[in-house]
N, C-alpha and C positions, 0 to 999 in steps of 0.2 A: 802563785796564782797565775793562771793564763786566761786572758779574755779573748774570745773568738768572735769575729764579726763576718758573716757571710754577705756576699753581694753578687750581682750579676743575673739574678732571676728576672723573669718577665713573661710576657705573653708572646708566643711564637706560633708559627704554622707547622704542620706536619712536615718533616724533612729538614727543618731548619736546624741551626746550631746555636748553642749558648756556651759561654764560659763562666762558670761560677768561681768565685774567689773566696778564700777563707783567710782573713788577715788576723794575725795573732799579736797580742801585746802582753807585756808582763815578763815572765821568766824567759830564759833562752829557749826559743822554739825549736832549735835544731836538734834537741834531744827528745823530741816528742813524736811518736807515731800519730798519724791522723787518719780518720775515717770519714767518709761521707755516708749519710743515711738519708732516707726520705720517708715521708709519711703522707699518704693520700687520705682524704676524708673517709672516715669509717673503717680505716685499715690500720694494721699495726705498723710501727716503724720498721723499715727494712734496710738492711745493709746494701750499699751500692758499690763502694770502692774504698780501698785503703792503701796507704803508702807508709813505708818504714821511714825512720828519721834520716837515714842515709839517702833515701830515694831509690835505693837499689832493689827494693822488693815492692811490687804492687800486686793487688788482688782485686778481682771484680766479681760481682754477681753475674750469673750467666747471661741475664738479659742485657747487661751493659757491655759485655765483651764485644770488641770490634767496633763499638760506637762511642764509648766513653774512654777518656784518658785522664788519669790522675797524675799530677806532677807537683813539684814543690820547688820553691826558691828560698832557701834558708837565709840568704842574705837579706831578703825582703820580708822574712817571717810570713810567707804566704804559701798556701796550698791551693792548687787549681783543680777544677774538674771541667775538662773540655767535653762537651756533649754534642754529638752530631746525629743526624738521621733521627731526630726526635719523633716520638710517637705519642699519641694521646695517653697511653698508659704510663708515660713518664711524668705526667702531671702529678705534682706533689709539692709539699714543702720540703726543701732540702736543708739538711743540717750538717755542719762539720763538728767533729769531736776530736779531742786530743788526749793522749795519755803519755806519761813519761815511759821511757824504755831504756833498759840497760843494753839491749841488743840493737845494733845498728840496722838489722835487717828483718826484724819481726814486725808482723802486721796482725791485726785482730779484726774479726768480723762480727763479734757480738757487742751489742751496745753497752751492756752493763760493766764492761771493763774500762770504758772511757771515763775520764775524770772531769773533763771540761767540755762544755757544749756551747755552741752559738745559739742564737735565737731563730735562725732559719731564714731562707729566702724562697719565695714562691716561684715555681715554674709551672706555667700553664701552656699546654700544647693543644692548639685548636685544629680541628679537622675541617 
């Protein structure tokens, strides 16, 4: 079992930056691929970014490319999502999710393949 706890959300202005953290406890986190998803009110949950357990592969939704960076520190059992140049349309609850992976470099963009989920952290970008 893996427990995930997101933090780092908040209320920011357009153009600001935030760093979200996803801290894991339980089983060895270093063999888990991680994804970040977000859900705005009235909308479906959408994929934002993913990272393989090695950290060698990352993938982003087009709207995040060039603005968001996903990274991980396996020694700290933590995955980060650095977000910059934030826009009002980035406003959402952000969730991290994890799944075990035999491959060091695989990532997944669909939510239903992830086994463990955090409770989310709210990001609000005000104009």
